[in-house]
N, C-alpha and C positions, 0 to 999 in steps of 0.2 A: 614397453619392449624392446632392451635393448638385444644386442645379435656382434660381440665383438671376441676377441683372442683371447686367450686363455689366463690366467693368471696360476700361479704354483695356489696361493689361495682356492681359488676354485678346485682341484680339484679330487677334496674329501668330498663334493659336492656331487662329484663326476660321478665316483667310481660307487657311491650312492645308488644313483642314477642309474649304473648300467649293473650292476645286483639287482635292484629290483626288474629291468627289461633283459635278461639274459641269464638262457642255465648256464652258460659258459662265458661268467665273465671277465673283462680283463683283468689282472689283476693291475693292485700301484705299480709300481714299479712300467711297466707296460705306456701307460697314460706319461709314468714320468718323463718317457722316451721321445718322449713324440712334441713334449714343454716350446722351444722352440720353431716350433712347423707353426707360419703363416695362416697352414687351413686347418689351424684346432683352435676351435671357435665354440663358446657358447652363449647361449640362449640367459637374459639374466628379466627380472622381473621384479620390484622392492627389492632388492637386495638376493632372491634367490636364483639358482643355476634351475633353470626346468629342463635345460635343455643340451646337446653338445651334436659337435658334427668333428671325426676326427679323418683329417684329410692329407699325406704328403705328395710329390712329385721324383718320382725319377727318372734318371736322363738316360737315352732312349734312342741314342742316332740321330738326333735332329728333330725328330718327331717323339721330343719326352713324352712321361706315361703317370696322369693324375690314377691318384688311388684312394678310390673314399675307403676309409677302414675301420668304421665305428660313429656310428647315429642314431640318438634314441632320445625320446625324450621320456619324461616322467608322466609312470599315469598319469595325475592329474591333468594332466598339461594338450593329455592327447585334442584331434578330433578341431583343433583350430588352426589349424595351416601350421603349426610352428615347422614339427618339422622339412616339410616340402621348404620356408624362410631358410630352414639352416642349410642346409642342402643346396640353395642355387646360392648361397654364401659363401658359400665351402666350392664351389664350382667357379665361382666369380675368382675367387682369394686364387683359385687352382692354374684357372685360368693367367692371370697375373701373375704365376707361377712357371708358367710356360707350358701347362702341360695342354699338347696340340687331342691329348683324348684322353679320357677315364672310366677306370675300371670300378665294379666293386663283384662284392659274391654277399651272394643273401639266398638265409635259405629257401628251397624249396615250397617248403607249407605256406611264409610270408608273405598271405594275401594280401594284409593293410600295406607295408614293403613293397613288395615288386608293382604293385599298384601306381603306386606315387613314384617309383623310380623310371614307370613306360611313362606318366606322364609326363612328368620331366622329359623327356625324351633317351632315354637310356633303351638299349635292345639286347636282349640274351640272348650271350653268344654261343653257348654251349653247355651243357649239363658237368655239372662238376657231380659224379655218384665220390659218395662214404667221404663226403668233405667236414664234416663237421665229426667231433669225438661220439656223437652215440652214433653215429653213420647211417646223421639225414645228410640227402645230397643237398648238395648247388647248382646258385646261378650261378652262371659269371656272364655281369653286363657291360657293357660298352654304350661309353659316348664320345660322339666327333662333337669338339669345343664349337668349331668355327660354324657345323652347323646349328650349331645350340645358338650361338650369338645373333642367326641369321635373320 
């Protein structure tokens, strides 16, 4: 398994996984807009994309904020630790890009994702009512990069 930066040629595979994993999938153009982000990574085995993480960094008065925007693993590759590996590599990339804090939003009902994020060190900060188009709440979760690296 190789985890590397995304290439334009990977985007259709990323989109296929997105559509299989989410009820409100991102469009192709959304992924395309993040192509140059150092924290848009894919997991590839034998030429097949099995998962990805999309994240970026926003300047914030000397305490830049990383944002994990999307993380998905193809259903057939779940349960292998791939999501954890992608998330950790994404966090390292965000750290190298200057993020002091990393945030993400996750569906309140997504127990596997909530468990993963807690295990890696994210803490729930607040509940976001009706965050998703279908009305479901999200949790805003935050990780302090320096504490995570210690």
